[in-house]
C-alpha positions in Angstrom: 108.4 73.4 108.1 111.7 75.1 108.5 111.4 78.8 107.8 114.0 80.5 105.6 115.3 84.0 105.3 114.1 86.8 103.1 116.0 89.2 101.0 119.1 89.0 103.1 120.0 85.8 101.3 121.0 87.5 98.1 123.6 89.7 99.7 125.1 86.7 101.5 125.2 84.3 98.6 126.3 86.7 96.0 129.0 88.1 98.3 130.0 84.5 99.1 130.4 83.5 95.5 131.7 86.7 94.0 133.9 88.3 96.7 134.7 85.9 99.6 135.6 82.9 97.6 137.2 85.3 95.1 139.6 86.4 97.7 142.8 84.5 98.2 143.9 86.2 101.4 141.7 84.1 103.7 143.5 80.9 102.8 147.1 82.1 102.9 147.7 81.1 106.5 144.6 79.0 107.1 143.4 75.4 106.6 139.7 75.8 106.4 137.3 72.9 105.9 133.6 73.4 105.6 130.6 71.1 105.0 127.9 72.0 102.6 124.3 70.7 102.3 123.2 70.4 98.7 119.6 70.2 97.5 119.8 66.4 97.3 120.7 66.3 101.0 124.2 64.9 100.3 127.0 66.1 102.5 130.2 67.3 100.9 133.4 68.2 102.7 135.9 70.4 101.0 139.4 71.5 102.0 139.4 75.0 100.6 143.2 75.5 101.0 143.8 72.4 98.8 141.1 73.5 96.3 142.4 77.0 95.8 146.0 76.1 95.2 147.3 79.4 93.9 146.1 82.9 93.4 144.9 83.5 89.8 145.3 87.1 88.8 142.4 88.1 86.5 141.1 91.5 85.5 137.6 92.4 84.4 137.0 92.8 80.7 134.2 94.2 78.7 131.5 91.6 78.2 130.5 90.6 74.7 127.6 92.5 73.2 124.7 90.7 71.5 122.1 91.6 68.8 119.1 90.4 70.8 118.2 88.8 74.1 117.7 85.3 72.7 121.3 85.3 71.3 122.6 86.6 74.6 121.0 83.9 76.6 122.3 81.2 74.3 125.9 82.5 74.1 126.5 84.4 77.4 128.7 82.9 80.1 126.5 84.3 82.8 125.6 82.1 85.8 122.1 82.8 87.2 120.8 82.1 90.7 117.4 82.0 92.2 117.4 83.2 95.9 114.4 82.2 97.9 113.3 83.1 101.4 110.3 81.1 102.7 107.6 81.9 105.2 106.2 78.4 105.9 105.5 77.0 102.4 105.3 80.4 100.7 108.2 82.3 99.1 108.2 85.6 101.0 111.2 86.7 99.0 112.4 85.8 95.5 115.5 87.3 93.9 117.1 86.6 90.6 120.9 87.1 90.8 123.1 87.0 87.7 126.9 86.8 87.8 129.0 87.8 84.7 132.5 86.3 84.8 133.7 88.7 82.1 132.8 92.0 83.7 132.9 90.5 87.2 129.6 92.1 88.2 126.5 90.8 89.8 123.0 92.0 88.8 120.1 91.3 91.2 116.4 91.6 90.5 113.8 91.4 93.3 110.6 89.6 92.3 107.7 90.9 94.5 105.9 88.2 96.4 102.5 89.4 95.2 103.4 89.1 91.5 100.4 87.8 89.5 100.8 84.5 87.8 98.0 82.8 85.8 97.9 79.2 86.9 95.6 76.9 84.9 93.5 74.9 87.3 94.4 77.0 90.3 91.3 79.2 90.9 91.7 80.6 94.4 92.8 84.2 94.5 95.8 83.4 96.7 97.0 80.7 94.2 97.5 83.4 91.6 100.4 85.0 93.5 103.9 83.8 92.8 104.5 83.2 96.5 102.2 80.2 96.3 104.2 78.2 93.7 106.7 76.8 96.2 104.1 75.0 98.3 102.8 73.1 95.3 105.9 72.6 93.1 109.0 73.3 95.3 112.1 75.2 94.2 112.1 73.8 90.7 108.6 75.1 90.2 109.6 78.6 91.3 112.7 78.4 89.0 110.4 77.5 86.0 108.0 80.3 86.9 110.6 83.0 87.3 112.2 81.8 84.0 108.9 82.4 82.3 108.5 85.9 83.8 112.1 86.8 82.6 111.7 85.9 78.9 113.0 82.4 79.3 116.2 83.3 81.1 118.1 80.2 82.2 118.3 79.8 86.0 121.2 77.5 86.9 121.0 77.2 90.7 118.8 78.0 93.7 119.8 79.1 97.2 118.0 79.1 100.5 119.5 80.3 103.9 117.8 79.7 107.2 117.1 82.3 109.9 119.6 80.9 112.4 122.4 81.4 109.9 121.5 85.0 109.4 121.5 85.7 113.1 124.9 84.1 113.5 126.4 86.0 110.5 125.1 89.4 111.6 126.1 88.9 115.2 129.6 87.6 114.2 130.4 90.7 112.2 129.2 93.0 115.0 125.8 94.0 113.5 124.7 96.0 110.5 124.0 99.7 110.4 120.6 100.6 109.1 118.6 103.7 108.9 115.2 102.5 110.0 112.6 104.6 108.1 109.7 104.3 110.7 108.8 102.8 114.0 108.3 99.1 113.3 105.9 97.3 115.6 104.2 94.1 114.8 103.2 90.9 116.7 102.3 87.5 115.4 102.6 84.6 117.8 101.5 82.1 115.2 104.3 82.9 112.7 107.2 80.5 112.3 109.3 81.6 114.1 106.9 83.9 116.1 107.1 87.6 115.4 107.4 90.3 118.1 108.9 93.2 116.2 109.7 96.5 118.0 112.3 98.7 116.4 112.6 102.4 116.9 113.2 104.7 113.8 116.5 106.2 113.0 120.1 105.2 112.1 121.3 102.3 114.4 123.3 99.1 114.4 121.0 96.0 114.3 122.1 92.7 115.8 121.1 89.4 114.3 117.7 89.2 115.9 116.8 92.8 115.1 118.0 92.4 111.6 115.6 89.5 111.1 112.8 91.6 112.5 113.7 94.5 110.1 113.8 92.2 107.1 110.5 90.5 108.0 108.6 93.7 108.8 105.9 94.7 106.3 103.1 96.5 108.3 101.8 97.0 111.8 98.9 95.1 113.3 96.5 98.0 113.0 98.1 100.6 110.8 101.5 101.9 109.6 104.0 100.1 107.5 105.4 101.0 104.1 103.2 103.4 102.1 103.9 101.5 98.9 103.6 98.0 100.4 106.0 95.3 99.4 107.9 97.7 97.0 108.7 99.9 100.0 110.0 96.9 102.0 112.1 95.8 99.1 113.8 99.3 99.0 114.5 99.1 102.7 115.9 95.6 102.3 118.1 96.7 99.5 119.6 99.4 101.8 120.2 96.6 104.3 122.0 94.5 101.7 124.3 97.4 100.7 125.2 98.0 104.4 125.7 94.3 105.0 128.0 93.8 102.0 130.2 96.7 103.1 130.5 95.3 106.7 130.9 91.7 105.6 133.9 92.7 103.4 135.8 93.3 106.6 134.9 89.9 108.0 135.2 87.5 105.2 136.3 84.3 106.9 133.7 84.8 109.6 130.9 85.1 107.0 131.6 81.8 105.4 132.4 79.8 108.5 129.3 81.0 110.3 126.9 81.0 107.4 127.7 78.2 104.8 126.3 75.3 106.9 122.9 77.1 107.0 122.5 77.2 103.2 120.4 74.8 101.3 121.3 74.8 97.6 121.9 72.7 94.5 125.4 74.4 94.1 128.2 72.2 95.2 131.0 73.8 97.1 133.4 72.8 94.4 131.3 74.6 91.8 131.2 77.7 94.0 135.0 77.7 94.1 135.1 77.3 90.4 132.8 80.4 90.0 135.0 82.2 92.5 138.1 81.8 90.5 136.4 83.8 87.8 135.4 86.4 90.3 138.8 87.4 91.5 139.3 91.1 91.5 135.7 92.0 92.4 134.8 94.8 94.8 131.7 95.7 96.8 130.9 98.2 94.0 130.4 95.5 91.4 126.7 94.9 92.4 123.6 96.4 90.8 120.0 96.0 92.1 116.8 96.1 90.2 113.1 95.4 91.0 110.9 93.6 88.5 109.1 96.4 86.6 105.4 96.7 87.1 102.7 98.2 89.4 100.2 97.1 92.0 96.6 96.5 90.9 93.5 95.0 92.4 92.0 91.9 90.7 88.8 90.0 91.4 89.2 86.2 91.1 86.5 83.8 92.1 84.6 86.6 93.9 87.6 87.6 96.0 89.5 90.8 95.4 93.2 90.9 96.2 96.1 93.3 95.5 98.5 91.9 93.0 101.8 93.1 91.4 101.3 93.1 87.7 104.7 92.9 86.0 105.5 94.9 82.8 106.8 92.5 80.2 108.3 95.1 77.9 110.1 97.0 80.7 111.3 93.7 82.1 112.8 92.8 78.7 114.6 96.2 78.7 116.2 95.4 82.2 117.3 92.0 81.0 118.8 93.5 77.9 120.8 95.8 80.1 121.9 93.0 82.3 122.9 90.8 79.3 124.5 93.7 77.4 122.3 93.6 74.3 122.9 96.4 71.8 
């Protein structure tokens, strides 16, 4: 089974849609052709220079306000994406990303991999974590589950990026500066691909391979790791995303040429370009990042005790109301 990237995906795809394709400068003197691989395995070749014929000057405007979340979901022009990073057949990272064409902003919400999900007929403790959904029901099953967690929010597309694409992108832009919070050491020869993480603490520029190790690190073989588990790792990965977005903004054409062929998605390149026209004028400041509200708890299921992330429904609704600009 091909292994896919973790939280890095969101910074790439959101940047790709909202900033890179929203910039006209990269096609002024270029004739760029790229090939995309959509979820149905069809190949699509698009001449970007012919697709974006002219620069469309648009300015952000205040998004409409709504009386309640249900009305917002029905009437809003938002486009929502599900970003998934797989570890074998489990989703090691799930991120909900929402683009508003009116305000030209992207809101992202990390869904912890250990989020508890009640699944009728699935009685093993491991089957009650959201990261187990993909192996049984694929990306559409994960979309349905995340939609349920997020008050029925519509999810229009999914995106997956493989490890090789990440390595190529990071190396192509000269690495990403990260403040590594601790000594990261972990070895797992049976992982796919195998893990042999060894990163010293402190501020440094990580190349493609080290970036992958940083994003995949959770804890050491015997001790260490993030004191708050997966939430700590999410915070570190969010810092990586911010640094990546800043660096990638200086290397736009490199990002798309090196990375797009490694994406598996149900978004056609033509649709991406259509979204991009609406994103013209965005900057790297037009991103906000949330984590699904909740807390870690232990639960006993079928005589086995595991740590789960129990999401807070009321607080989650408040975050969605902020994203959707509900009064």
